[in-house]
Steps between C-alpha positions, in 0.01 A plus 500: 500500500553254214712193572752586229562843654541350848761257369683778316517727808631222724743351248642837393568606860663169593723519193646822641620305806717267293868592475750434224648152527225353719396137467120512526223242523156613385212293633203365309233746385526875561874504589597383150387840366793665682735394220316735261592810702871463579651852476736569206861422581412258782604145425347231716508122463169318538492151649215250484491217753404244236855525366578816306721803545515799268127508420375761256165669450184306420517414127242607242494145365467220756745212511365245748844336522625815673285596800545661840416343836131571445493326164474831312700537176826684560817591314868490584763765437836443339731347759211341692503137599286205605561259788324247720292571810780397735732768361216754494415451866870496584511860374191588704591322824861612470401865538595607147164659410504874575125564477189285487177662383184300568132534562319449831166407645592670829791689655514614861672755722777254589594441137333160497380377162209277402485438128455135421168359621150583613375208712236297319611611154696280263850625415789336312744559788730760650747490214826684572348779710624380838857455376499831314381723783741342748796479261479843334672808636189713452131412464255732325129420503299610196125487559171683483430682825174313562328190364130552425498761776679281756817645655822318418750694713416377847605521863555125481456256212208261534596268213775233515838673479754466225772660713542706816652847508649496150307778321694826455277704268134499397386674181132537416307727264464742794856535626829354614549370854822397673495230765736550793551406861241755615237394249386621159611846390299674229791629293319614185143599420411469133287758320228234469440520876554698822629434851144478629395259225796270560441496875132425446582197286780366720439303819858528628591824672715707266788720607478836319843665479553874471690454173229293331515531121207572267559346159317569175446162335247617243730709285 
């Protein structure tokens, strides 16, 4: 499947999880695409940890004086505002963010998240990920189901953790999984996959409920 289609499937499904009035933080990379698929009539407020609230869609013409936390050109809606990092992280650490959507290197059956470093590789730092996943009311992981064939949904993360037990939902190009006290529940199977395919590409043991939903994402 082409990368653009994978991003569309994941971003479109996550957008359906966002409720009117939510304050939402979209992480660097794939999660930023979620803003393009907000359902009509649903008004959400986007926050960026580098000091912006009320972000708009990615502009057609770049203005490098207005960028998101990943340094990508952004826009701001009427009524939006700018502030310093202290105020931004006050919002995050104060529990005011309803949903954080971010990518992951690994997620495991306990809801643990590893998304900031692969040992031996150079990275700029953790950024706001640790604060966001601990401070937000809900954490949604947006990621491809595997990485070059390697499974990313594991029994236990092997990479350094960003946070323990904070992931609520995982959305990949294959389906939607809910993380609970008993483990990972396969809640939705997308038309791009099957139960057998998802199980084959997932190391963690999946709970298959009787009311599992099959969703057409290719329409």
